[in-house]
N, C-alpha and C positions, 0 to 999 in steps of 0.2 A: 968704403965697402960693406958702411954701415946703411947706407941708402941703397945700395941693393938688396942685402939683406931684407930693409924693411919693404920693400916690393916685391921682392917673392911670398915674403907672408900675404902682404895684401891681395895680391893673385889666387894664393891658396885661395883664401876666405871664399874669396867672389866666387871663387873656381865649385867648391864645395857646394854653395849655396846653388849658383845655379844648374849645377847638376845634380841638385835633387829636385831639379824641378820636373825631370822627367819622368821620375820612378816614386815607388811608396804613396805617402799621408800628401803630396805637393800634389798628385794627382787633383784633389779639391780645387787648384789653383788652374791647372793647364785643362782641368774639364769644366770648367766653372759656365762659361756659354752655356756649351752642349746640356750642362744639366741642368739649368736655369729654363731654358728651351721644353726641356722632359717632362720637368717640375711643371709650370703651367699647362703642360699638354694637360699629365693625367691628374692635377687638379681643377681642369676643366670635365674631366670623366669624373669626376667624385661628387662635382656638385650636380651632375645631371643624373647619377643614381641617387643620390639624397633627395631632389626634386619628386624624383620617381617614388622616394619612399614615403615622400612630404605626402604629395600628391595619392597613395593608398591610404596611409595613415586617416588623412583628409575624409575618404571616402568611408571607413569603415567608422570612423567619426561623428559622420550625418548619420550614420545609422545606429547609434546610441552604446557604441562600443567606446573601449579604453584603450591606448594606444599600451604597448607591452614596455615593461622594464625596460627590456633589453635594446630596444628599439629607441626610445626615449633618451639611454646612454650614448649610444651610437651616432645619433643626427649629437647632440651637445659633445661629444668630440669632433664629428666635423665642423663645428659651429666654431670651435678652440686651434683646431688646423687650420680655417682657414682667416681665422685673425693673424695667426703666424705665418701665413704664406701673404698677406697682403703688408704686413711688418716687413717680411723680409723681403719681396718683388719694390719696397718703397725708395729701397737702396740700392736698388739692382743697379744705373746707370750709373751711381759713381764707386760700386763695384769693378765694373766693367772695366772704366775708364782708366782704373788706376793699375790695370793687367799693360804692360811692355813687351817688348821682345816677341813682339806678334800673340801675345796673352800665354807664351811661355812662363813669363816673371810676372814679375809685381814690386811696385815701387814701394809695398809695405806687406811685407812676405806674411807679417803676423795677422794681421786684419784681414788679409785676402785669403788667407788660410781658415784660420776660424768662419768666414763667413762664406767659404766653399765647402765646408763642414756641414753647417746648416743647415746648404741645402740637400746635399746629400744624405742629411740623417732625416731631412722632412719628406724627402721622395719617399725613404723607404716608409715612412708615417702612413703617408697619402696611401701608399703600394695598398698595406696593411688595412687599413680602412676601406677599401677598394674592395679587398675578399671578404670581408668581414658585413659589409651591405648589404650578404646574398639575405632574403627573410622572406621561410615560407608562410608563418603570419605575423601581421603586425598588431593587430588588435584582439582585446578580448572582451568577454561581455564586464560590465563593473560588478554583479554578482558571480562572482566566482567560482566560486563553491557551491554544488550543488548537493547539499547535505537535506536527509529529512531526520528533524532530531526526535528523539527517542524517546520514549519517556519515562522515569527514575523513579522508584518508589520513594512517596512522603520520609517515607523515616531509617531509608537509606544511610548506613555509616557513613561518616568521611574516612574514607581509608587515603587520604591525601599521599603518604607514602609510597604504596603499591601504586596508584595512579601514574604520581608524578615518574617512579619507575619505568611503568610501561609508556607513558611520554615520549620520556627521554628517551627509551630502548626502539622505539617507533622511529623517533625522527633523526636518528642517527643516522647519516649515508650511510653505514655498511652495511644496515637493514635493509631489507628488500622482503622477506617472509618473517611474520613475525606468527610464533606460537604460543598459544595462553592454556594449560591444562590442566585439570584439578577434577576434583570429584563433583557429584551431581546435587545444585544448590547451594556451590559453594561462592556464587557472585561472579562468575566468569562474565555473564552476559550483561548485568548489571555495569561491568568496567568495562567491556565492551563498548556501551550503549557511552559510558562516563567518555570515550575516545570519540567515539561518532558525534558527539555534543560538543565539544572543543574543539571538532573540526570546523564545526560550522563557524564558531567564532573567527578561527585562523582562516580567514579566507583566500589569502593571500599564497597559499602553502598548494591547494591541490585544486583542478579543474573538478574533479568526482569524488562523490567520499557516498559509496554504494553499500548497501545494508542487504545481507543475504541470508535468510533462515535455514539452514541446510536438513538439519536434522536425519536421524538415524539412517534411511535407507536413501543413500546418497542417487540423485536422479539428476544426469547430467542434464537432461532435455530442461527437466523444472527452472534449476538455477540458472540456464539460460535465456528461458522464456522471463524468469524476472527480473534479471540484468537487465535484457531486453526491453522491458516496462518500463525499468528507470530511468534507458537513454531514450524513452521515447520510439522505440522501435516497435510500431505498429501498423493494424492498417490490413486491408486485402492481401497487400502486393508482399508485406512481409510474411503474412502469415503464409503465403502458398508460396514461399521460398522452402528447400529443402534445410532440415539443421547442420549442413555442413556449410550450404552458402549461407544461409544465417549468420553460424560463427564466422564466416570468411568477413563478410559484411562487419561485422560487429570488431573482429580484430583491426579492419583497416580505421573505423574511427575511433578506437580505443588509442591505435600506435602513435597516434598525434595530440593524447590525452596525457597529463600528471593525474592520476587517480590514486583513490586507495580502497580496495577491494574489501568490506566485512563482512567474514564467513563466520557465523554463530553456527557451535552446535554439532560440528563434525565429526563422523565417526568414522571414514574413510578417508584416500586417499581421494582429492577433488582436482581431477587433470586440469589445468587454466586453457591447455592448448585446447580439448575439445570441447570447449565453453564455446573458446574465441576470444579469451583472454590474452593480454601480452603478457610474455613472464614477466615479472619485475625485475627491474635491471637499478647497478649504481647511475647506468646511461641515463635510462627512461625515469627513471627519480619516481617512477610508481610503488606503491609498499603494498601486500597481502598479509591482514591480519585475523589468526581466526583465532575459536575456543576450542575446545574438547577435552574429553572425560581420558583420553587415551595419550599417557607418551609416546605410544607406537606409532600413535595416527600424526605427532608430530616430527618423529624420522620422515617417513615416507614423505609428508607434504618436502624435505628435505630442508627440515629445523633441526640443527645438532645443539643448538642451546634456548631450549624452549623456557618460556618464565611458568613458575607454579604459582598458582593461585591458591592461596593458604586461606584456612577456616580463621576467622575471629579472634585475635586475644581474648584474653579474659574479660577484660573490661570492655571493652570494645563492645564484645559478645550480651554482658552485662545492660550496659547503655543501652543495646538497642532494642531485650526485652527488655528493660524496663520502661520505655518509652513506647511500648507496644499492647504492657498492659495496665501505664497509667497511674501517674502517680497516686490517684484518689481509691484506687483497689488495692496498692498496696500499703497505705495509710489506712486503712479499714480494720487492722489488726498487727496489735506489734512483732506477731509473730509470723506474718507474712511474708516480709522481707527475706527473714532468713530461708523461709519455703523457696520461696521466688528464684535464691541465686543458686540453693541445689536443682532447683527443674530446667535453669535457666545452663548449668554446668554437663545437663544430662543432655544439653544438643549440642553439644561437644565445639560449639561456636560458629555453626552450621546457619546461615542468615535464614532461609527457607525456613527450618524448623525451628528457629525464633522467633518468627513474623507468623508463623503457624499457630505456633502452642501459646504465643503471647498473647495472640489475639483471642485465642479459645479463653486463657482464663481471666482477660480482662473485666470480663463482671465474675468473676469470682470470687464473695466478699467474706464468705465463712473459712475460719480456720481448718475445719473439716476438710471442706471441696481441697482444700491444696493440699492434705494430706491426704488424702485419697490419691489426687493427681499424680504426686510421688509413687504411692504402691503400685501404679495403673502403669507408669513409666521403668518400673523393674520387672513386670510381667508378661516380656510380650515371647512369641514365633520369632525363631533365628535361623529359618531354614532358606531362607530368600537370597542366591546368590550375590554374591558381593556388597547389597546392601545393608545386612542385617544389623550389624553392630552403633549403626548412627543413626540409617538414615529412616527404612519402614520403622521400626518400632515407633520412634517418636511419630511420625505421621503415621501410624497407626491410632496414635492416640487420639488425634484431630478428626480421623473418621470415628472411630469410637462416640466422640462427643456430641457427632451430629444426633439430632433426637428423631426418633422415628425408627424403625426398619424400612421404608417408601421410600424417604431422603439416602439413607443410602444404598439401597437400590438405586435411585436415580444417578448416585455418585458415580456408580460401580459402570453404569452404563455408558460413562462417556468415554470409558476404557477402551471401545469398540472403534472408535475411531482411531485415523491413522494420527502418527506425531506432527501438534502445530498445526493438526487440523480447525479451522474456524467452521464451530459448530453452531449454525442458524437456531437464537434460542424458542422461538414458535414451531418450525420442526421437530426441536428434539422434546418437546414436552407434547406434542403429536404421538409421539414412542411410546412417552411413560401413560398418557391416554390407555393406548391400545394396551398394552403390558400391564396396564392396573395400577401401576405405582401413583398415579394421580388418578382421584374419582372425578367421575364423566359423567355419573349418572345424574346429576342436577345442573345440568347442563354446560356449552363448552362454554362458553365466557366465565364460572365458575372452577372450570378446569384451567382455564386457562392463568387466570390471577393466581391458585394456587400451585402451577409450575414456575412463575415470573417467582411467587414468593420462594421456591425450595431454591432455584435459580440464585437467589439472592442471596440465602444461605450460606450455600456455596462459593461464590463469591467471595462474602465477607471471611469465612471459615479459608481463603487463601488455596482450595484447593481447584478453585476454577479460573482463572482470569479472562477481563471481560474485553472487549474490543473496544480500543481507547478511545475509536473515532467513531465507529457506528453506533456503537451500547447497544447490538442487533444480534451481535455472536459472544459465544466464548470458546476459551480452548485452555487443554490440562496442561501443565507442565507436565513433559518425559519424567522425570521422577514421580511425581503424582498418578502419574498414568500409573508407570511400571506396579506401584505400591494400589493401587486400585485393582491390578488384575492378578497381583500375588492374592489378595485376599477373594479375589474370585472364582480363586482355584484353590479355596481352603487353605490359604496359608501355604500353598507350596504342594499340598497333598494329594489334589486333583489336579493336577494340570492341564486337562484334557477338557474339565469341567467348559472351559471359555477357549476357544480357541478362537485367536484371531490374527490374521494374516495380513492386514488392512493396511496397502503400500507397499507388499512385499512384490517382489518378482517373479510372483510364481507362477508355473501356465497349468495346473492342475488342481483338482481340490486336495487338500494335505488329507490323508490317512489317521485315521486315529486307531489307537489299540481298543479302545474300547467308546465304540460308538454311544452305547448307553448311557453312557455319563457326562456326555455335550449337553449342554441346555443353550449355548448361543455358539451364535461363528460369524465372524464379521471375515469378507472378504473384499472389501473396497480396492480399487486404484491395484489390480494385479493384474498381470499376462494370460488368464484364464481365458481360452477362445469358443469351447465347447464344455458341457459339463453334460457326464455321461454315465456319472458311479450311481450307486445305488446301497447311499447307506442308510443301518437302520438305526436312527435317532429318536428313539420313542421320548426322549423327557426334552428334545430341542425345542426353544420356542420361539428365537430371535436369529433372522439369520437373514444378513446385511452383505447384498450383492452388487451394490453401484457404483458406480462409473468404473465399471469393466469394458473399455472401449474400443476389447479384440473381442469381448463374448458376444457369439453369436446365434450361439442354441443351446437348449436346455430340452436333455432326453428326460423322454416323461416319468423313465422309474426313480430319477434324483427325491422327484415330491411322494414317492407310495407310501414311505417308511416315515412321514414326520406328521404325526396324528396332534400331537401338541402344540406345532408352530404357527403361533400370533404375529409377527412380525415379517412381511416378506417384502423387501426393500429391492429392487432390480431397476431403479430408476437411472439415468444417465447413463445408461446402454447403449449407445447411438447405434450398433449393429443390431441389434438382437432384431430378430423378425417373426418372432412366432411363441408363444404359449402350449402348452402340452397339456392335452384334455386333461392327465393327471392332477393338474391342480385342483379338481372340483373333491379331488382325496382330502385337503386342505381342511376339515368342520369346522377345525378351531380358531380357523386363520382371522385375524380381525382389523388390522393392518397390511395393506397391500398399494405400491407406488410404482406404478410402469411408468412413469412423465420419462418425457425423451428418448424415447424406446421409436423402435423401426416396425410395432406388428401394428399390424393392417386389421386384424380382427382377434376379436375377443372367442375361448373356448365355451362352447354350449354350456360348458361344465361347470362354469364361474356362477350361474345362477345358481348352485349348489352352496353357495357360500353363505350361509343364513347368518352368520355371528358377523360377518366383515361389516367394521363400521366406517373402515376411512380407506377410499378411492382415490384415487390422485391417477387421471389419466391425463392430466396438462402436456401441450407441444407433443403429442404423437399427430406428427403430419400424416399419417398414413391412414389412421381410424378413421375412420369413416361411420359407423352406425354402433348403437351399444344397446339396442334391441334386446327387451328383455330384463332391463336394468333394475323393472323395479321387484324382483322375485328378492332383491337383496335385501330382504324386508328390516335388516338390522343398521341398511347404513344411515350413517348422521354428516359422513362429511363426502360431496363428491365433487373431483378438480375436474373440470371440463375445458378450461379457457387456453385458446389456443389452438388447441388442438383440430383436427378436421372433418370432427363429429358435427353431422350436420342437426342444429337443434331447431326441430320443426315441432307442430301443433301435437302429433302422436308423441313426443318423446316427452312434451311437456305433461303430458297426460298422465303418463307414466309416474314422472317426479313426483304429483300430485300425490303420489298414491306411498309413496316414503311415509311412512308419518311421523320416523324418529329423524327424519333431515333435518340437519342445522347451519350445513354452510357449504354453499352453494359459490361456482367460479364458472362463467362459461363466456360464449363469443354469439352473441346474435347478429344476423344479417336479413331479418325477414320482419317488415312492417308487422305483420300480425302478428307472426309470434310473439314478437314483443310486446304489442296491444296484449295478447292474449297470457303471457307469462306475468304482466303488473296486474291483469285481473285476478291471479292466482296470489294472494296473501301472505297465502302458504309460503309459498314459495319467495314474494319479493323479500319477507321477514329474513331468509337464510343467503342470499345474495349476496357473499361478499366481497368480488371482484364480478365487473361485469365490462365484455366490450362489445361497443355496439358500431358497428361494419355499413356502410353502404344502404342508409335509412333514408330513403327517398322521397317521405312525408314534409311539409312545411315546417310540422310543430311537434316538437316532443316532451310530453308532458307525463313527470314522473311522480311517481306515488313518495310517500314517505317510505323511504328506505334507512331505517337504523343501522342495518347489518354490514349496510355497503363502504366496503373500504380503499376502493382501488376501482374507478371508472377509467376508462377509453374509451372517447368517440371520435372515429373516421370518417372522411370520405362519404360523407354524409351531402346532401341537398336540404340542408334545415336552414330556416328562417328565425325560429324560436327555441328557448327552452324552457318550459312554465312546471313550475310544481301543483299539483294537486296541494287542496286540504290544509294550506298552511298558515291559517288564521294563528293558529298559536301555538307559534314557532317559537315563540320563547321561552316557556315553558319545554315542549318537548320538540326539538332542535328537527326539522325533518333528515337531515344527513349526519346527525350527532358522534359517525364515526368514519366518516370520508375524511382521505387523508393526502390521497393522489390521485390528483385528475390531469390527465392526458388527451386532447385537441388536437387534431391535427385532420387539414385538408376538409374543413366545413366551410364552405365558400357563403353559404347564407345568413353565415352567426350576424348580427350585427352588434352582439352584447353577452356577458354572462354574467349578468344580476343577480341570476339565480344561487349564484355561489356564495352570498353571506345566508344560507341557510346551512353553509358546509362550517361549523364555526370551529370545529378541530380538522384543517385541511393543514397538509404540509408540505405540499407539491405542487403545483402548480405550470403545470407545463403548455402553451399555446402558440402553434405554429400551422403555416402556411393556411389562413382564412384570411381571405383578400379582406373583405369587407367589414371586421370586425371593428367598430370606434373604440368601443368604451369595454373593460373586463367588469365595471360593476358600472350603471348608467344610475346618473341623477334623477333622472324623470320618470324612471320604473319603479323606485325605491319609493313604496308609502309610508304616512306617517307612524304605523308603526316600528317596518323595518328599517327607518332612518337611525333609532336609535340603537340599530346594532353597529359595534366598532368590527369590520371585519377582521382576517386574516390574523387572529394573534395567536397563534401555533404558528403559519407559513413563514419555514425555514427556505425553501427555494425558489423561484419566481425566474420562470422560462420565456420569452415572448423573443420567437421566431417569425420573419418574414410574415409580417400583418403589417402591412403597407397604409391601412387608411387609420389604423391605431392611434388615438387623441389621448386617450385618458385609462389611466387603471383606475385612479379616485379623484374624487374631485377636491380634497384635502389634506392635509400631510395626515398620515398615520402614527402611529405609535410602533406596530413591528415588533412587540417585543423578541420574535424569536427569529427574525433575520436573518440568514447568513448571504445569502447570494443572489444579486437580481443576475439577467441575463438578459441583453436585448442587442438583436440583428435583425436587418431590416425591418425599422421601425421606424422612419426619416421623421412622420408627423408627430411623433408621440414626444412635443417638447417641454413638457414637464412630469418628474416623478413625486407620487404623495408621501415625500421626505422631507422631515426638518432636522432641525440640530438633534433632537431627542431623540429619532429613528434610532432601530436597531436594538441590538442585545450590549446590555449594559458590559463597558469595559472590554469588546470584543469588535473587530473591524467588519463591517459591510459591506461587502464585495461587489463591485458592479464591472461587470464582465461587456464588453460591446463591440461591435461587430467594425464599426464605423466611426475613423476618427471626427469626420464633420458633425454625427449624430452627439456626440458627447463635448462637441463644443457648441451645439446649439444649444443643448439645457437650460432653461430657464430656474435657477435653485430658487428656494423658498426665502432665502436671504445671504448674506455673505460666508455668514457663520456653518450656515448648510452648506455651501459651496465648498471653502475649507476642510470641512471632514469630510464628503464622499469622494470626492475630486482625487485626493490623496489615495484611495483606495477602488480607483475606478483604471481597470485594466483592458486590455485589449485582448481576443482570444487566445493569443498566442503567447500573452503572457500569465494565464490564468494558473493558478495553483493547483500542482498534482491531486492533495487533499480537495480541492476545492469539484474538481473536472468530478460531473456526474453523465451516463449516459444520458440518449438521448431518446431510449425506448423506452416503453413504459415496464414497469413494475410487475 
């Protein structure tokens, strides 16, 4: 019985194990053969996908791109799985032979079970990798972050706590839109700039970081235009698209990118959808960060927990003020530090006020001056809404410290322009001259020098900000601009004295309660289409109506009651097609700008403007005649360049009658007229910009032209350009002020050796001139000229489509100012006049080239020269945005 019992137990044990083979986990054994076959098949599929991805990656890497980290991670996982597969299948024959009972059972259930489980799990991993192996993009540019670094103030107070807080908040995965708010001048823009610059160092985080200045009058089209420009959406095809099409195309591009949009100075809600910017989400990883003065704006932008930017703490504020004043001034009297702390306290930690007042006091070494400063800082008007307790009283002290009423008037004038408007320095000085703020009776050059001196004073006083790139433009901080308008309105007592709607979306000329008090009015960049009102403005002296793209017509009665009007600017009103005869009633007018308008004829009554000093008719593409111009007997500046005015001998004779003329710009397309012009010494001395077109003589002989600043020569059949009477050029250069030269389609020219007579040349642009062999020819330079070192001031050199060009200069030049050389279609130019010492000290000299074969064939002066400049050589496609310059003449 015992044996029977033993047999029963054994059979039960075997039966249980055999039955288990047909269900549950034991399917790893029963389906092993089928699972192995499936694994091999899907593994072949995975390897095929892997090979396709690798092919795509290699193609992109050949283009200079870098494979994405997620692609590399996927490929690494495939390699690991492939190794596991090879290891697993290497024992497959042994494992299959271990099966018995037709594959239902195994001679070693434990080993077969474990092996079958590995096969099953590996199949699942392979299938997952197949699904993950679909990549829209497999590579990226090496320099992934595109960030334009922003300049920071030299005396910026280190605010590590708030900067770290802002950065951590922005990088938080839950932050999609971030708002920073605070009072004007508190340092919001500086903080945003620090974030922007840190993004330039964290290159692996985002594809783009785009900075946009928004300003008070939010214009969706302007924001869209600025973003499009940063993303290189440009050209005729882009400009022809509607705003909706542009928004769609921009959205299509950006939705595949991970970007940060930085909006500075937001005054109302910015609708991202209208612009074409995808809404930032946690899924797309995009961010929007903005600054504003209003917490309400933060709410409208969808930010319920904005970050407030506070004024500086007492110690930080004192540190900033102390550095602005300077230790030497602070130690000039033992009592000054105590007084300085009192003044710093009155700034209430506002960085803008600390900067402005600190610089003002930096040269005050008398104890009486510091006591007087404290007295002045306690006696302000307090009626300017919202800013009177902290900002305007402090800023007014800086204004009061300006020397001379004329300087103060120049400062106030800058408030007539829109927020964030970059004002051309020379154009601004022209206004000042005609307004009488700058004395022009001793000549234009002296007046310009005085104007630049005033600009320097305003920039140094932190009342104007200079364009850090071009240095040729300034703009006014919006807080300072508000202060200037407050002062112009007699501290708010006469608000209509200065009517400024520049940049506003008004459709009509605003109505004043008392036109008798209006002295200046700015209606730049508005939506006005027609001006038909008849305001009685006996005190109006300044009227700025430029850049109104919708303006078509101005009725005569508008000008009938403006007897004191001095400045009238109608420029860049492209649709404006006429001027009324009533303009003759503006007997006090000194400044008139009609450039870039569609006016086809000038009113006969304009000849009655006997006090007119400045007349700009440039780029008037429909204007053909200015007959009678000689009647404008006081005229000192006349600009005709790029207009359709036919300059003939009769006009030359009229221009000779303008006895006070100092500045002239014009186009010449007649050999006889040009010869006649060059014979008129008085006019030659006035020419500032000259365009010569279709000159069909073989030789062109220039007289000495000291005033010439800009020269364009195009479509001429010239063989040679000569300079008259330049034997004493070294003492009196023939072209002492020539800065810009632009030459195109002059097929006969062999060289430009005459440029040795232009010691102050800044920009030389030569193109489509098939026979030119030399820029400066060694054979044509005589012994005296050979001692000249040319191109000492040259910053930009562009040589385009010059197939015969062999040499720029025969030996290396210092080029102490050169920033960029641009070469395309000059395959015979084998050597550049450079050595390892050429270029601006401490700066990169960029060489942009069109053909790789050209840069490869350049023969460098030595190995040091090659190593220095080859590293800063780029194709046009890789050209840095800040170095890109227009191919058109200035």
